[in-house]
N, C-alpha and C positions, 0 to 999 in steps of 0.2 A: 504496498500503497503507499511506497515511499519510492521516489526515485527521478532517474529521466523517463521521460516519456513519448510513445510513438503511434502514430496515427496506427489505428486496428487497418486500414487498407495497406501499407506500408514495408519494406521492410521485413516481412514474411516469409524470405528463406532465408533471411540472414540470421549465425548466431546470432547473433541481440536478441529473436525470438526464440529459434532453434532449441536452446538452451536455456538453464535457469538461471544466470549467474548473471546477468547483465542487465534487463529491463522485467520487472511487471508491471505494467500498470502499461496498454494503449488507452488511445482516445480516438473519439466517436462524433462529428456532426451528424445531428438526428433532425429531420423533419414529422411538425404536426401531421401533414398534411398523407404524409407515407404510415399516418396509424388510423385519422381520424376517416372515419366513411362517413357518418351520418353524424346526427345528434343525438351525442352520446353512446357513438357508435364504435368502435373498434376494432381497428387485425393489428394484433399485436407481431405479427410471424417475422418483419421486418428486423424488431424488436429480437424477438427470441432468437432465428437467426445469427445475427451481430451476436448476441452475448453468447449460443454454441459455437461460433469459432475463435471469439478469443478466451473464452476459458479450454477451449479444446486444446489451445496451445501452453496452458497454464497461467493467463494472463487474467487480472480483471480490468474491467473498461473503464473512463468517466464519459460519460455524454457530456454530450449540451444538445438542447431544442434550441433550435432558429426559425426563423420567419424571413430573414432580411439577409439577401449575400449576394456580394457586388458581382452583378452581369446576368443575375437571376429571376426567373418569374419569383415572387412570397412563397412560403411554406405554406399558407391558410391553405385548410379545409377546403374543398374544391364546393362543398355544399352550399359551404357561406359562398363565396364566390359567384356561385349563378340564384343571389335573392339578388334581386333589383335592385334595395335599395344599401348595397353595399359597394363601396368606390374605393375601389385603387385608385393607385398611380403611378404612376412608371417614370422616373426622371436619371438623370443619371450622377453616379456615386463610383466613387474611385473611377472614372476615368470610363464608364459602361455603364449601359440602360439599367436600370436596374429596378421593380420592383418593388412599392412598402403595402403595406396594408392600409387601411383606414380605420383606428382604433376611434374613429367616431357609433362606433355598429354596436350594437348595442348585443345581437349575438354572439361576432367574434370574442365580446369578454366574457360574456359567459362560456362560449367555448374551450378558451384558457383555463379556467378554473377547473371545469369540468374534468381537461384534461389530467392536468396533475392530480387531481383528487383519484381520476381512475390508475392512472401512473402508477401513482402509490402503492394503491389498494393491491398492485401487482406485483410491485417489484423494492418494497419500501424495505423488506426483508430479503433480498435476493444478494448473495455473497457475490455474486458475478459482476457486481454493481459494485466501483469503490465510492466514487463521488459521483453528483451529479450538476452542475453548470448551468444557470439559468440565467434570463438577459431578455432585453429588448434592443432594438437597432441593429445598425453593422453588427454582425455573426451576433447576437444575443452578447453586444460586448457593450450596451449603453451609451452608445455612440454612434452620432450620425452628421461627422465629418462634412459628408457636404450631400444634398444641397444644403438643409439648416434638419434639424429638432424642431417638430410644428407639437406641439404638444396636442393631443387628443384627438391630433388627425394618423400624423406621420409614426406618432408615438406616442405610448398611454399617457393618458392622463395622469398628475401626481397624485387624484383622488384614487384612479384604477390601480399604480401601482401599489399606492398602502394598502390597499385592500387582497391584493395580491401577494404580495411581502407577506404580512397576517398570516394570510390562507396557507402555503406552504408552510409556515410553523405549525399552522394546524395539521393538515397530514403526513405529513413527514414525520417519525418515531424513532426512526433508525438511520436511514441514509443520510449523510450529511451532504448538503445542498448550498450552494456559494457562488455569490455576484460580481461584477466588474467593481474593481476599485474606482473605477471610472463613474460607478452610480452615486460617490461622494460632489458630485459637481451637480451644486446646490440649484444651478438655473434648470435644469435638465429633471431632477429626479428629490420626493420629496426627502431623505434621509438624510441627508445634513442637520438636517434643523426638526429633526422625527425625532428622540430621546426615547422613544419607547421602539418606532423603527430601529436602530441602531443595538437595541438589548436582544433584539432580536439572535437567535440562533445558529446563523449563517458562519461557509466560512469567506474570503473573498481569492482568486486570480486576478494576476497582475501579467496582459498582454504584449506589454513591451520591457520586460524582464530584462536588464543590463544596458539597456540606452546611455544614450552619452548623456543625458539628462532627466535618468533617473532618480534623482536627490532632491532634482523640483519637486514639477507634476507630480510623478508618481510618488515619491515621500508625503507628499501634501496629501494626496489622497489614501494613503493607506493611513497617516494619522486619523481623518476623519472617523477613519473606523477604530481608532485603539487598536491600533496592531499589537500592540506589547502583551494586550490581556486579551483579546481576540483567540489568538491562537490556544488559547491554553484550554479552549471548547470545540474549535471550530478551524476545521484545514488551511491554510494560506497555500494557493500554487498557481498555476502561468505558465508563458509560455514565452521563449527566449526571446531578444526584438529581432523585427522585420525591417525596422526601418532605412538598416545600410545592409549592403553584402558583408563588409566590415562589421556591422554587430554581429551576424551569423554566424561568421570564417572565427570570432574570438571572443565568444562567448562564454566557453570554455576553456579559450587555452588559458596553461594555468600560470604562465604569466599575468594571466589578465587582462582586463583593458579600462581607460578610463578612468585607470588610477583604483581596482579595485578588481577581483576574482567572486568568480562565480560562488566560490565553499563560500568568501567574506560578506556578502550582498544578502546569501540564502540566509545565514545565521542572523543576520540584523533583522532578514522577515520571517526567521520563522519558517520557512519553507519546505514544505512538505513531497511534493511534487512538482515536477518542472519539463511542460514537451518543448521538446528539443528533436523533431524527428528530421530535422534535414543535420545535426550532429553529424550522422556517421561518414557526409560527405568530406567533414573537415577534424574529423577527429578519432583517433583511434576504440575501441570496443573496450579495452580498460581504460582508459579517461574517460568515456560515456561511465561504464563502469562505478570509476572511481569520486564519481560528480554524482552521479543518485544519490553512492553511499554516504554524502555529508546532509543527506536529504531528510528530516525524516526523523524518529525515535533510529538509538541508538540504545539494546539492551543487554545490562554487563552485567554478569553473576558475581556480586563481591562476597558474598559467605552461602556456605550448605554444609548443614550437620543432619547426620538421619541416625536412625535407629530402627530398631528392626519391622514396627509399623506407625513411625511417627519423622517427618521432617520439615526443616525450618532453612526457607530459604532466604535472601537478601537480592534483593533486585536495583539496580542503578542505571538512573535512563544516563546516556552522555548523549545522547543526539543533540538537533537543535527544535526539536517539536513533540511530543505528547505521540502516542499513540491512538488513533479517534474511533477506535471499536474493540468491545470486549476482547479481553485476553489473558489467559491465564494460565500461571507455573503447574504443572505436571509433573508428580510423581508415580513412572510408570502407568502411565494411567488416568491417576488421578487427579483434578484438580485442587487449585487452593478456592479459597470461599472470596476470596479478594481479588478485584481487577482489576489490571496494571494501565486499564483506559486513562488516561487524563494523567500519568507519573511524568512530571515536567523534566525538564533538562534539569540536572545535576541530582535529581532529589534521587531518594533510595526507598523503597517500600520492601519488608519484611512480613514473609507470609509463611503459613504451618498448613502440612499437605498431612490427612490421617493417611501416609502411607510411606515407605523405606525400605526397609533390607541392606540385605551384605552388600549388591551393585546394583542400587536406585537408577533408573534414569529418570535425565530430566530433561522436558522438552517445556514449550511454550508454546497454548492451545488455543486455536479461537476460530469461533464457526464465521464468521468473515470472511472466510479461504476459499479460495475452488481448490479442487484436487491437485496436488503436487506441490502445490505452496505451504511453503511452511516460515514461522519468526524464526530468524534463526538470531545467535545471544554469541557474546565473547565471556568468559570464567576466568576471575582472578581469585586463584584459591591458592 
């Protein structure tokens, strides 16, 4: 559930995916129009097929649902587009003719809420999905650079955004959902000026990580969400910057770029995962692995005592973020009662397990893994 992330439709014959040592997470953009067939009617086969493919490689997926992608028609369900009172616009964005939804239409708003209700009911506890990203605007990233954001037209009103965020907080119990740091822009969203919304348990993603001016705009947006506290309960992630070819070529350069390394910036923002689909063009497999290992949690067993029927184990998190799903120290398959979920960096937890023996086998187990995945740890004994 940590590390560098590759797209689900890329590098599938590479050892980065065919072996278990490099990549644990894959990423996919997904379209509501590929699932929603009518009012509260859904065909989930596309999602199920994707999850089967990714989990079949022993990986988990990060999903992002979107309506707008430059150069394409919208991903609004056809039954809504067929309504004579629904009026989309086509405008130039990122240099391409791009479809934008009609967010004034009440059926689109209701269908959007209903879709996430149905998605949560089906997939909230599905271990094949690591994290969910949500949002509006281009790529679901909470911005439209051009033509412009027009609230209540090509972008949801602040009132509906508020309704939607509170709705997500209601329908998801386990699956962690995240929004772009661009949602901190008070001109387009209500979040910066609404403490109740900021208190919701969502994570954040940063889709221009490591770019030259990250310390300015990006850092300002991270601060809107109180990132130094939010990471304790919700995951931080993103994508390596595409602002320039130089950014992609050097984002994982061991010498760093723009005065900081990937590892240092990851620690500053407590990053758990980072999309880096083009990195195999610029970095070795070992460097991609090394960078990914710098993200998220890192468990160390610092003490382990066992009798014939009882064990006491101390676990320290030497990573830069906690694990966000329940995970348990187990001896001979018997789990401790206390979960490692939420164990912060540099903190330790001592657990007791009613199992032991002369050759006790210690593992860390979680129900939020797919077949073939294990939670690794180091031991200082």
